[in-house]
C-alpha positions in Angstrom: 0.0 0.0 0.0 2.8 2.4 0.9 4.6 1.6 -2.4 1.5 2.2 -4.4 0.8 5.5 -2.6 4.4 6.7 -3.3 4.0 5.7 -7.0 0.7 7.6 -7.3 2.3 10.7 -5.5 5.3 10.6 -7.9 2.9 10.4 -10.9 0.9 13.3 -9.5 4.0 15.4 -9.0 5.3 14.6 -12.5 1.9 15.5 -14.1 1.8 18.8 -12.2 5.4 19.7 -13.3 4.6 18.8 -16.9 1.5 20.9 -16.9 3.4 23.8 -15.4 6.2 23.5 -17.9 3.7 23.5 -20.8 1.8 26.5 -19.4 5.1 28.5 -19.0 6.2 27.6 -22.5 2.8 28.8 -23.9 3.0 32.0 -21.9 6.5 32.8 -23.1 5.6 32.1 -26.7 2.5 34.3 -26.4 4.5 37.1 -24.8 7.2 37.1 -27.4 4.6 37.0 -30.2 2.9 40.1 -28.8 6.2 41.8 -28.3 7.0 41.4 -32.0 3.6 43.0 -32.9 2.1 39.7 -34.0 -1.1 37.9 -33.1 -3.3 41.0 -32.7 -6.9 40.8 -34.0 -7.9 43.1 -36.8 -10.6 44.8 -34.7 -8.1 46.3 -32.3 -5.0 46.6 -34.4 -5.9 50.1 -35.6 -6.0 51.5 -32.0 -2.8 51.6 -29.9 -4.8 51.9 -26.7 -7.2 49.1 -27.6 -4.4 46.8 -28.8 -2.4 47.4 -25.6 -5.4 46.7 -23.4 -6.2 43.5 -25.4 -2.7 42.3 -25.2 -2.6 43.0 -21.4 -5.8 41.1 -20.8 -4.6 38.1 -22.8 -1.3 38.0 -21.0 -3.1 38.4 -17.7 -5.3 35.3 -18.3 -2.3 33.3 -19.5 -0.2 34.4 -16.4 -3.1 33.3 -14.2 -3.0 29.9 -15.7 0.7 29.6 -15.1 0.2 30.7 -11.5 -2.5 28.0 -11.0 -0.1 25.4 -12.4 2.7 26.6 -10.2 0.6 26.3 -7.1 -0.4 22.8 -8.1 3.3 21.9 -8.4 3.9 23.3 -4.9 1.1 21.3 -3.4 2.4 18.1 -5.1 5.9 18.9 -4.0 4.8 19.1 -0.3 3.1 15.7 -0.6 6.4 14.2 -1.9 9.1 16.0 0.2 8.1 14.5 3.5 9.4 11.1 2.5 12.7 12.6 1.3 13.1 14.4 4.7 12.6 11.1 6.5 15.2 9.4 4.3 17.7 12.1 5.4 16.8 11.4 9.1 17.3 7.7 8.9 20.4 8.0 6.7 21.9 10.1 9.5 21.0 7.4 12.0 22.7 4.8 9.8 25.7 7.0 9.4 26.0 7.4 13.2 25.8 3.7 13.7 28.5 3.0 11.0 30.7 5.7 12.5 30.4 4.3 16.0 31.0 0.8 14.8 34.2 1.8 12.9 35.6 3.9 15.8 34.8 1.1 18.3 37.2 -1.3 16.5 40.2 0.0 18.5 38.7 1.4 21.7 35.8 -1.1 22.1 32.1 -0.6 22.5 31.0 1.5 25.4 27.9 2.5 27.2 28.1 6.0 25.7 28.0 4.5 22.2 24.9 2.5 23.1 23.2 5.6 24.6 24.0 7.7 21.5 22.5 5.1 19.2 19.4 4.7 21.3 19.0 8.5 21.5 19.3 8.8 17.7 16.8 6.0 17.2 14.3 7.5 19.6 14.6 11.0 18.1 14.3 9.6 14.6 11.2 7.7 15.6 9.6 10.8 17.1 10.5 12.8 14.0 9.0 10.1 11.8 5.7 10.3 13.7 5.6 14.1 13.5 6.4 14.0 9.7 3.6 11.5 9.1 1.1 13.7 10.9 2.1 16.7 8.9 2.8 15.0 5.6 0.3 17.3 3.8 2.4 20.3 4.8 5.8 18.8 3.9 6.4 16.6 6.9 9.5 17.7 8.8 9.5 21.0 6.8 6.1 22.0 8.2 7.5 23.9 11.3 10.0 25.7 9.1 7.4 27.1 6.6 6.3 30.6 7.4 3.0 32.4 6.6 4.4 33.5 3.3 5.0 29.8 2.3 8.8 30.2 2.5 11.3 28.4 4.7 12.2 30.5 7.7 15.9 30.9 8.6 15.2 31.8 12.3 13.0 28.7 12.7 15.5 26.4 11.1 18.3 27.7 13.4 16.1 27.4 16.5 15.0 23.8 15.6 18.7 22.8 15.0 19.6 24.0 18.5 16.5 22.4 20.1 17.3 19.0 18.4 20.9 19.3 19.6 19.8 19.9 23.2 17.2 17.1 23.0 19.8 14.6 21.6 22.3 15.6 24.3 19.8 15.1 27.1 18.7 11.7 25.7 22.3 10.5 25.5 22.8 11.4 29.2 19.4 9.9 30.1 20.2 6.5 28.5 23.7 6.5 30.1 22.0 7.2 33.4 19.7 4.3 32.9 22.5 1.9 31.8 24.9 3.0 34.6 25.7 0.2 37.0 27.3 2.1 39.9 26.2 5.0 42.0 29.4 6.9 41.2 28.6 6.8 37.5 25.0 8.0 38.1 26.2 10.9 40.3 28.8 11.9 37.6 26.1 11.9 34.9 23.7 13.9 37.1 26.4 16.5 37.6 26.8 16.6 33.8 23.3 17.8 33.6 24.0 20.7 36.0 23.7 24.4 35.2 27.4 24.8 35.5 27.9 22.5 32.5 25.0 23.6 30.3 24.6 27.3 31.1 26.1 28.5 27.8 24.0 26.0 25.8 20.9 27.0 27.7 21.5 30.7 26.9 22.0 30.0 23.2 18.9 27.8 22.9 16.8 30.4 24.7 18.2 33.2 22.5 17.6 31.5 19.1 14.1 30.4 20.2 13.3 34.0 21.3 14.6 35.3 18.0 12.4 32.9 16.1 9.3 34.0 18.0 10.0 37.7 18.0 10.9 37.8 14.3 7.6 36.2 13.4 5.7 38.8 15.5 7.7 41.7 14.1 7.1 40.6 10.5 3.4 40.0 11.1 3.0 43.5 12.6 5.0 45.2 9.9 2.9 43.4 7.2 -0.4 44.4 8.9 0.7 48.0 9.2 1.8 48.1 5.5 5.5 48.8 6.4 6.7 45.4 4.9 5.3 44.1 1.6 5.0 40.4 1.6 4.0 38.2 -1.4 3.2 34.6 -0.8 5.5 32.1 -2.6 4.2 29.3 -4.7 6.2 26.7 -2.7 9.0 26.7 -0.2 12.6 26.2 -1.4 15.8 25.4 0.4 17.2 28.6 -1.0 14.8 30.5 1.2 17.1 29.8 4.2 19.9 31.9 2.6 18.1 34.3 0.3 15.6 37.1 0.4 12.1 37.1 -1.1 13.6 38.0 -4.5 15.9 34.9 -4.5 19.1 37.0 -3.9 21.6 36.0 -1.3 20.9 37.8 2.1 23.8 38.7 4.3 21.9 38.5 7.5 20.4 35.1 6.7 23.7 33.6 5.5 25.8 34.8 8.5 23.1 33.6 10.9 22.9 30.1 9.4 26.7 29.8 9.0 27.6 30.9 12.5 24.9 28.7 14.0 25.8 25.7 11.9 29.5 26.0 12.9 28.5 26.3 16.6 26.2 23.2 16.4 28.9 21.1 14.8 31.3 22.2 17.6 28.7 21.2 20.2 28.3 17.8 18.6 32.0 17.2 18.5 32.2 18.3 22.2 29.4 15.8 23.0 31.2 13.0 21.2 34.4 13.7 23.2 32.6 14.1 26.6 29.3 12.2 26.4 28.9 12.1 30.2 28.0 15.9 30.2 26.1 18.4 28.2 28.2 20.0 25.5 29.8 23.0 27.2 30.0 25.9 24.7 32.9 28.3 25.3 31.4 31.7 26.2 33.3 33.3 23.3 31.5 31.0 20.9 28.2 31.7 22.6 28.8 35.4 22.3 29.5 35.0 18.6 26.0 33.3 18.2 24.5 36.3 20.2 26.1 38.8 17.8 25.0 36.8 14.8 21.4 36.6 16.1 21.4 40.3 16.8 22.6 41.0 13.2 19.9 38.8 11.8 17.2 40.5 13.9 18.4 43.9 12.9 18.4 42.9 9.2 14.9 41.6 9.4 13.7 44.7 11.2 15.3 47.0 8.6 14.1 45.4 5.5 11.0 46.4 3.6 9.3 49.8 3.2 6.3 51.2 1.5 6.2 52.2 -2.2 6.8 55.9 -2.8 5.3 58.0 -5.6 7.8 60.8 -6.3 6.1 62.4 -9.3 3.4 61.9 -12.0 3.9 63.3 -15.5 2.2 63.1 -18.8 3.7 60.4 -21.0 4.9 61.9 -24.2 5.6 59.8 -27.4 8.0 60.9 -30.1 6.5 63.7 -32.2 3.8 64.4 -29.7 3.3 68.0 -28.5 3.6 69.1 -24.9 0.2 69.5 -23.2 -1.5 69.2 -19.9 -3.0 65.9 -18.7 -6.3 65.1 -20.2 -8.6 62.0 -20.0 -7.4 59.4 -22.4 -3.7 60.4 -22.0 -1.1 58.1 -20.6 0.6 59.2 -17.3 4.0 58.1 -16.1 4.2 57.5 -12.4 7.8 57.7 -11.1 8.9 56.4 -7.7 10.3 53.4 -6.0 9.2 50.1 -4.6 6.3 49.4 -7.0 7.3 45.7 -7.4 7.7 44.1 -3.9 10.3 41.4 -3.5 9.0 38.1 -4.9 6.3 39.9 -7.0 8.1 39.9 -10.3 6.1 37.1 -11.8 3.6 38.1 -14.6 0.6 37.0 -12.5 1.6 39.3 -9.6 2.5 42.2 -11.9 -1.0 41.9 -13.4 -2.4 42.6 -9.9 -1.0 46.1 -9.7 -3.6 48.8 -9.6 -3.4 52.6 -9.8 -6.1 54.6 -8.1 -6.8 57.8 -10.1 -9.4 59.7 -8.1 -12.2 57.3 -7.5 -11.3 55.1 -10.5 -9.1 52.0 -10.1 -7.0 51.4 -13.2 -5.3 48.0 -13.7 -1.7 48.4 -14.8 -1.4 47.1 -18.4 1.3 44.6 -19.1 3.5 45.8 -22.0 5.6 42.9 -23.3 9.1 43.2 -24.7 11.5 40.4 -25.8 12.5 38.6 -22.6 10.2 40.5 -20.2 7.9 43.5 -19.7 8.5 47.2 -20.2 5.6 48.0 -17.9 5.2 47.9 -15.0 8.6 48.2 -13.4 9.8 48.9 -9.9 10.4 52.6 -10.5 8.0 53.6 -13.4 4.4 52.7 -14.1 2.5 53.9 -17.2 -1.3 53.9 -17.2 -4.0 55.7 -19.2 -6.3 58.2 -17.5 -9.8 56.8 -18.0 -12.7 59.0 -19.2 -14.5 58.3 -15.9 -12.1 60.7 -14.2 -13.6 64.1 -13.7 -11.5 67.1 -14.6 -9.8 68.9 -11.8 -7.4 68.0 -9.1 -7.3 64.2 -8.4 -5.1 62.0 -6.3 -2.9 59.2 -7.8 -2.0 56.3 -5.6 -0.3 52.9 -6.4 -1.6 49.6 -4.9 1.1 46.9 -5.3 0.6 43.2 -5.7 1.0 42.7 -2.0 -1.8 45.1 -1.2 0.4 47.9 0.2 -0.6 51.4 -0.8 1.8 54.2 -1.7 1.5 57.8 -0.8 -0.9 60.1 -2.7 0.3 62.4 -5.5 -2.0 65.3 -6.7 -2.3 65.9 -10.4 -4.4 68.3 -12.5 -6.7 66.8 -15.2 -8.1 69.3 -17.7 -10.9 69.0 -20.2 
């Protein structure tokens, strides 16, 4: 039954990927065709405004189909990845068993080796049960996935330290249960004392606090429109080291790197002294504190609302200078119009410009290899005839729902 379920899941994932690939290919072909001035119906070819609107609507529908396929791929990927994560867990247990067997050839098998293997087996069994309960959300990746459907660096670091602490305590607990003399039990109990694990306790408390506080800070900044957030189609491992645009993030990279090095050091310390909690040097603990503070500062500083700096009448070659009238194109200049992660055509098509009481959807203007409109700094939209002459406000609403400041323009008859 399990093999049949796995085969059906693989076929579902393959079908979703194939459908997404075909939808992307069809969209790119249509975009390049329109960029070359081909494929326009005769009824709208004579009017630049009508042809631009028709092209934008066609691309918007095609982009929506690509987005639907991409979300289907993400759902199928989550159904499949939980098995892969369990394979990594049990492969780690097997590697630990082989390593202990090979190193025991010269020194012999000890109670600490048995305790380490039992602790790994118990922890792997617990993780397997948790992964099966959350298999619809990616199994072991479920606690790492944030509200924006991306993997969270702060949660990954916190879980790594929590697993290290749990494994260390289990190793000592099994040794305590297997100890035959009172002296050994007393030594193991002292190994659990605060004097041995104070630095580890401080680091675990810090990274867990950072994970909780960062989640709260991000949520508050999103609700107050100070941080634009666009939901990803599916989580990726690159999210742990990159920002929402997929570019490498210094704060994320240094936090993951420093914490990874410290965790490896603690594991080696535990292997050398299995009778006590891994005692981190306070210099290394302070390095983790500095890294966590840098990560938190980077998360707090990122983001910002879109800003409209100016609005001018768009002028084509050979056109005369004139005031803004209904039917004219206006060019909105500013910054932050395309939030991080919102560069896909489906999300670009969600951008809206509010001109007075009228909401104008930003037209997609294709060029070979991309789009000329909209961009992160310039948006071009027509002034609809429903706009009354006089002074009206212009405001940009991004794909994440964040609104820009208002800019006043004069519309004449």
